[in-house]
C-alpha positions as CSV (number, residue, x, y, z in Angstrom):
1,M,17.4,-21.6,-9.0
2,S,20.7,-20.3,-9.7
3,Q,21.0,-16.9,-8.1
4,T,21.6,-15.4,-11.6
5,A,18.7,-16.5,-13.0
6,L,15.9,-13.6,-13.3
7,R,12.1,-14.7,-12.8
8,A,9.5,-12.2,-12.4
9,P,9.9,-9.5,-11.3
10,A,13.0,-9.1,-11.2
11,D,14.1,-6.2,-14.0
12,G,15.5,-8.4,-17.3
13,F,12.9,-10.8,-16.6
14,V,11.1,-13.0,-20.0
15,S,8.6,-15.1,-18.9
16,A,8.3,-18.4,-19.5
17,F,4.6,-18.9,-20.0
18,P,1.6,-16.6,-21.9
19,D,0.8,-13.7,-21.2
20,T,-3.0,-14.3,-20.1
21,R,-1.7,-17.9,-18.0
22,F,-2.0,-17.7,-14.3
23,D,-2.7,-20.6,-11.4
24,A,-2.9,-18.4,-8.6
25,I,-3.3,-15.1,-6.8
26,L,-1.3,-13.5,-4.4
27,V,-2.2,-11.3,-2.0
28,V,1.3,-9.0,-1.2
29,S,1.8,-7.1,1.8
30,F,3.8,-5.3,4.5
31,G,2.8,-7.6,7.9
32,G,2.6,-6.6,11.1
33,P,2.6,-8.2,14.6
34,E,-0.3,-9.8,16.6
35,G,1.2,-10.0,19.7
36,M,3.7,-8.0,22.3
37,D,5.9,-10.6,22.4
38,E,6.5,-10.1,18.3
39,V,6.3,-6.0,18.2
40,I,10.7,-5.9,18.5
41,P,11.3,-8.7,16.0
42,F,8.7,-7.4,13.7
43,L,10.3,-3.8,14.0
44,E,14.0,-5.2,13.9
45,N,12.9,-6.7,10.4
46,V,11.4,-3.3,9.3
47,T,14.1,-1.6,10.2
48,R,17.5,-4.0,9.0
49,G,20.2,-2.4,7.5
50,R,18.8,1.1,8.8
51,N,21.2,1.6,12.2
52,V,17.6,2.9,14.0
53,P,18.8,3.1,17.6
54,R,17.3,0.8,19.7
55,E,15.3,3.5,21.8
56,R,13.4,4.2,18.9
57,L,12.1,1.2,18.5
58,E,10.9,1.1,21.7
59,E,9.4,4.4,21.1
60,V,7.5,3.0,18.3
61,A,7.0,-0.7,19.9
62,H,4.9,2.0,23.0
63,H,2.2,2.7,20.0
64,Y,1.7,-1.0,19.6
65,E,1.3,-1.8,23.0
66,L,-1.5,0.9,23.2
67,F,-3.3,-1.9,20.7
68,G,-2.2,-4.7,22.7
69,G,0.5,-5.4,20.6
70,V,-1.9,-6.5,17.5
71,S,-1.5,-4.5,14.2
72,P,-4.9,-4.7,12.5
73,I,-3.1,-5.5,9.2
74,N,-3.4,-8.9,8.9
75,A,-6.7,-9.2,10.1
76,Q,-7.8,-6.6,7.8
77,N,-6.0,-8.3,4.8
78,R,-7.5,-12.0,5.6
79,A,-10.9,-10.2,5.5
80,L,-10.0,-8.7,2.2
81,I,-8.9,-12.3,0.8
82,A,-12.5,-13.8,2.3
83,A,-14.0,-10.4,0.6
84,L,-12.5,-11.5,-2.6
85,R,-12.7,-15.5,-2.5
86,V,-16.5,-14.6,-2.3
87,E,-15.9,-11.9,-5.5
88,L,-14.2,-14.2,-7.6
89,D,-16.6,-17.3,-7.2
90,A,-19.0,-15.0,-8.0
91,H,-17.3,-13.6,-11.5
92,A,-16.3,-17.8,-12.3
93,V,-12.6,-17.0,-11.4
94,A,-11.3,-20.6,-9.4
95,L,-8.0,-19.0,-8.9
96,P,-6.4,-19.7,-5.5
97,I,-5.7,-16.9,-3.5
98,Y,-2.2,-17.2,-1.1
99,F,-1.3,-14.0,1.1
100,G,2.8,-13.5,1.9
101,N,3.9,-10.4,3.9
102,R,6.9,-8.9,3.3
103,N,7.9,-8.2,7.1
104,W,6.4,-10.6,9.3
105,D,4.4,-14.1,9.1
106,P,3.2,-15.4,6.7
107,F,6.3,-14.2,5.1
108,L,6.3,-14.3,1.3
109,A,9.0,-17.2,1.4
110,D,6.5,-19.4,3.2
111,A,3.8,-18.3,0.9
112,L,6.0,-18.8,-2.6
113,Q,6.9,-22.3,-0.7
114,E,3.3,-23.4,-0.4
115,M,2.5,-22.5,-3.6
116,A,5.4,-24.3,-5.5
117,D,4.3,-27.4,-2.9
118,D,0.6,-27.0,-4.3
119,G,2.0,-27.3,-8.0
120,V,1.9,-23.4,-8.9
121,E,4.1,-22.1,-11.6
122,R,2.9,-18.5,-12.6
123,A,0.6,-16.4,-10.2
124,L,-0.6,-12.7,-10.6
125,A,0.1,-11.0,-7.3
126,F,-1.6,-7.8,-5.7
127,F,-0.3,-5.6,-3.9
128,T,-2.1,-3.7,-1.3
129,S,-0.6,0.0,-2.4
130,A,-2.3,2.2,-4.7
131,Y,1.1,4.4,-6.0
132,S,4.2,3.8,-7.6
133,S,7.3,4.6,-4.9
134,Y,10.1,2.4,-4.0
135,S,8.5,1.5,-0.6
136,G,5.0,0.7,-2.5
137,C,6.3,-0.9,-5.8
138,R,9.9,-1.7,-6.1
139,Q,10.9,-3.2,-2.9
140,Y,7.7,-5.5,-3.0
141,R,9.1,-7.1,-6.2
142,E,12.8,-6.8,-4.6
143,N,11.1,-9.1,-1.7
144,L,9.7,-11.4,-4.1
145,Y,13.1,-12.2,-6.2
146,T,15.1,-12.9,-3.0
147,A,11.6,-15.0,-1.7
148,Q,12.5,-16.9,-5.1
149,Q,15.7,-17.6,-4.6
150,A,15.0,-18.6,-1.3
151,V,12.5,-21.5,-2.7
152,G,14.5,-22.5,-5.2
153,P,14.1,-23.6,-9.0
154,R,10.3,-24.7,-8.3
155,A,9.7,-21.2,-7.3
156,P,6.5,-19.9,-9.2
157,E,6.6,-17.0,-11.5
158,V,5.0,-13.8,-10.2
159,V,3.6,-10.8,-11.8
160,R,1.4,-8.0,-10.6
161,T,-1.6,-6.4,-11.4
162,R,-1.1,-2.6,-12.6
163,M,-1.3,0.2,-9.6
164,F,-4.7,1.6,-9.1
165,Y,-4.8,5.4,-8.0
166,N,-6.4,6.2,-11.1
167,H,-9.1,3.2,-10.9
168,P,-12.7,4.3,-10.8
169,G,-13.5,1.2,-8.3
170,W,-10.6,3.1,-6.2
171,I,-11.7,6.5,-6.4
172,E,-15.8,5.8,-5.7
173,T,-14.7,4.1,-3.0
174,N,-12.5,6.5,-0.9
175,A,-15.6,9.2,-2.6
176,E,-18.0,7.2,-0.9
177,H,-16.1,7.7,2.6
178,V,-15.3,11.0,2.2
179,R,-18.9,11.7,1.7
180,T,-20.0,9.8,4.8
181,A,-17.7,11.7,6.9
182,L,-18.9,14.7,5.7
183,A,-21.8,13.4,6.5
184,G,-21.4,13.6,10.2
185,I,-20.4,17.1,10.1
186,P,-23.1,19.4,11.0
187,G,-23.5,21.3,7.5
188,G,-21.6,19.1,5.9
189,E,-18.8,21.7,5.3
190,A,-15.4,20.8,6.2
191,H,-11.9,21.2,4.6
192,V,-10.6,17.6,3.8
193,A,-6.7,16.7,4.2
194,F,-6.3,13.8,2.8
195,T,-2.8,11.6,4.4
196,A,-0.5,9.2,3.0
197,H,3.2,8.4,4.2
198,S,5.5,11.1,4.2
199,I,9.0,9.2,2.1
200,P,12.1,10.9,1.8
201,L,12.4,13.4,-0.9
202,A,15.0,11.9,-2.5
203,M,13.0,8.3,-2.8
204,A,10.1,11.0,-4.3
205,Q,12.3,12.4,-6.6
206,A,12.6,9.0,-8.5
207,C,8.8,7.8,-9.0
208,C,5.5,9.3,-9.3
209,Y,4.2,8.6,-5.8
210,E,3.1,12.2,-5.5
211,D,1.8,13.1,-8.5
212,Q,-0.4,9.9,-8.2
213,L,-1.4,10.7,-4.6
214,R,-2.4,14.5,-5.6
215,E,-4.4,13.0,-8.8
216,S,-6.5,10.6,-6.6
217,C,-7.0,13.5,-4.3
218,R,-8.5,16.1,-6.8
219,L,-10.3,12.9,-8.5
220,V,-11.9,11.9,-4.7
221,A,-12.8,15.6,-4.0
222,E,-13.9,16.1,-7.6
223,T,-16.5,13.5,-7.1
224,V,-17.5,14.4,-3.5
225,G,-17.7,18.2,-4.8
226,V,-15.2,19.4,-2.4
227,T,-12.8,22.3,-3.2
228,D,-11.4,22.9,0.5
229,W,-8.6,20.2,0.7
230,E,-5.3,19.6,0.6
231,L,-2.8,16.4,0.4
232,V,-0.6,16.0,3.8
233,W,1.5,13.6,4.9
234,Q,1.8,11.0,8.2
235,S,4.1,8.6,9.6
236,R,7.6,10.3,8.8
237,S,10.1,8.5,10.2
238,G,14.1,8.6,9.7
239,P,16.6,11.0,10.9
240,P,16.0,14.3,11.6
241,Q,18.1,16.0,8.9
242,V,17.0,14.0,6.3
243,P,14.3,15.8,3.9
244,W,10.9,14.0,3.6
245,L,7.5,14.9,2.2
246,E,5.9,17.6,3.8
247,P,3.7,19.3,5.6
248,D,2.6,16.9,8.2
249,I,-0.6,16.2,9.2
250,L,-0.4,17.5,13.2
251,D,1.7,20.8,11.6
252,H,-1.3,21.3,8.8
253,L,-4.0,21.3,11.5
254,G,-2.5,24.0,13.5
255,G,-2.4,26.1,10.0
256,V,-6.6,24.9,9.5
257,A,-7.1,25.8,13.1
258,E,-4.9,29.4,12.4
259,R,-7.3,30.5,9.4
260,G,-10.5,29.8,11.3
261,G,-10.9,26.5,10.3
262,T,-13.6,24.6,12.7
263,N,-14.5,21.3,10.5
264,V,-11.9,18.8,9.6
265,V,-12.3,15.4,7.5
266,I,-9.1,13.2,7.9
267,S,-8.8,10.9,4.6
268,P,-6.1,8.3,4.9
269,I,-6.4,7.9,1.5
270,G,-2.8,6.9,1.0
271,F,-3.9,3.4,2.7
272,V,-5.9,0.4,2.1
273,S,-6.8,-0.2,5.3
274,D,-7.1,0.9,8.6
275,H,-4.0,-0.7,10.2
276,L,-1.8,0.8,13.3
277,E,-0.5,3.8,11.5
278,V,-3.6,5.1,10.9
279,L,-5.1,3.9,14.1
280,F,-2.3,6.0,16.0
281,D,-1.3,8.7,13.7
282,L,-4.6,9.8,12.8
283,D,-7.2,8.1,15.6
284,V,-4.9,9.1,18.5
285,E,-2.1,11.7,17.4
286,A,-4.3,14.2,14.6
287,R,-7.4,13.7,17.4
288,D,-5.8,14.7,20.1
289,T,-3.9,17.9,18.8
290,A,-7.4,18.6,16.8
291,A,-9.0,18.8,20.6
292,E,-6.2,20.8,21.5
293,L,-7.2,23.4,19.0
294,G,-10.4,23.4,18.9
295,L,-11.2,21.5,16.1
296,N,-14.1,18.8,15.0
297,L,-12.4,16.1,13.3
298,I,-13.9,13.1,11.8
299,R,-11.9,10.8,10.1
300,A,-12.9,9.1,6.9
301,A,-12.4,5.3,6.8
302,S,-9.5,3.8,4.4
303,A,-10.8,1.4,1.4
304,G,-10.8,-2.1,3.5
305,T,-13.3,-4.4,2.1
306,H,-15.5,-2.0,0.4
307,P,-17.9,-3.7,-2.3
308,R,-15.8,-1.3,-4.9
309,F,-12.8,-1.8,-3.6
310,V,-13.1,-5.3,-3.9
311,A,-14.8,-5.6,-7.4
312,M,-12.3,-3.4,-8.4
313,I,-9.1,-6.4,-7.4
314,R,-11.3,-8.7,-9.2
315,E,-10.8,-6.4,-12.6
316,L,-7.7,-5.4,-12.2
317,I,-7.3,-9.5,-12.1
318,E,-9.9,-10.2,-14.8
319,E,-7.8,-8.0,-17.0
320,R,-4.8,-9.9,-17.1
321,L,-6.6,-13.2,-17.4
322,A,-8.1,-11.8,-20.2
323,G,-5.0,-9.9,-21.7
324,S,-7.8,-7.7,-22.1
325,Q,-6.8,-3.5,-23.3
326,D,-9.8,-1.9,-21.5
327,R,-8.2,-0.8,-18.9
328,P,-10.3,1.5,-17.1
329,A,-8.8,4.4,-15.5
330,V,-10.3,8.2,-14.8
331,G,-8.8,11.7,-15.0
332,R,-5.7,13.2,-16.4
333,F,-3.2,9.9,-16.4
334,A,-3.5,6.8,-18.5
335,A,-3.5,3.0,-16.5
336,S,-0.3,2.1,-14.8
337,H,1.9,-0.6,-16.7
338,D,1.8,-3.9,-16.1
339,V,5.5,-4.3,-16.3
340,C,8.0,-2.0,-14.4
341,P,10.9,-0.1,-16.9
342,V,14.4,-1.3,-15.2
343,D,14.9,2.0,-13.7
344,C,11.1,2.7,-11.9
345,C,10.7,3.7,-8.7
346,L,14.5,3.4,-7.5
347,P,15.1,4.2,-3.9
348,G,16.8,7.1,-4.0
349,T,19.5,6.3,-1.6
350,G,22.1,4.9,-4.1
351,R,21.6,1.6,-3.0
352,P,21.8,-1.4,-5.3
353,S,19.0,-3.9,-6.5
354,P,19.3,-7.5,-4.9
355,W,19.7,-8.4,-8.2
356,E,22.3,-6.0,-9.9
357,G,24.6,-8.0,-11.8
358,A,22.3,-10.6,-12.4
359,T,21.9,-12.1,-16.0
360,P,18.0,-13.2,-17.9
361,G,17.5,-16.7,-17.4
């Protein structure tokens, strides 16, 4: 493949295959280390090109050290793939499932090479991100493009399922987890803090991330019957002078205590699984802060392998296989697009896309 040949998911790509032709499913995720010797190399991958000081990497590495250097994200994705395999088999969807990560083994280039070796020509990717943003969508498309370039002319085409922030399966899954958490509160009355990964304001202004998150939160709260809720942020990184989405969950808990709140449920609605940022930022830092403030805190589970969430992924796959116009969505907005506009979810930093200057081929 020449450097200028565009293949999905790059901007300007034109498929060589029918819309409903797929040979495989590709689960695309962030990746994480699975031992202390992998932590620093993993963090170097995550922060490459961002001039992050070594001392900051070592500080974050300590978070992993608390969990034996193992991020649970890979194991959680393998469990999701196993559950999806059962779900697809039960509905006569015989496509093989592959797994590739942005930042750690199995890397996307390795997954695409394996697919090419197996004769896969076109795959449908499921991104483990419900919301449109640079990090959650466009960057994964860039990663796939770079992986295709690494594999060469035999690299498969890869298109993605739509974002699912307002799919009824996503809302039902998170609503059930919030209900379960509320059941552990005496009287069932609590403030619900929905959390998601903060991003720089410049990035947020170039995408629908915040609007989509607020819609998910509203729909879940409405489904559960909660009126006292707020969307707040976690896992902020980067230099302090760069503005990011606020308030942070720790500051928010202080505000809840100041107004006399006693019970808080945290729902990590911005995340698909209970990976390390959920475990450290919420189960360690937020829990410690709540204890200091005298708040009773219960953390709701993320989607994980909840049967309704797994069924939702299967439904997203089936609608593409069938070319269906029946695209379930609830709330104020229609179902998300399948093909991203060329200016969709730009990083907000002015940096070029890796396929800038390329021509369709």
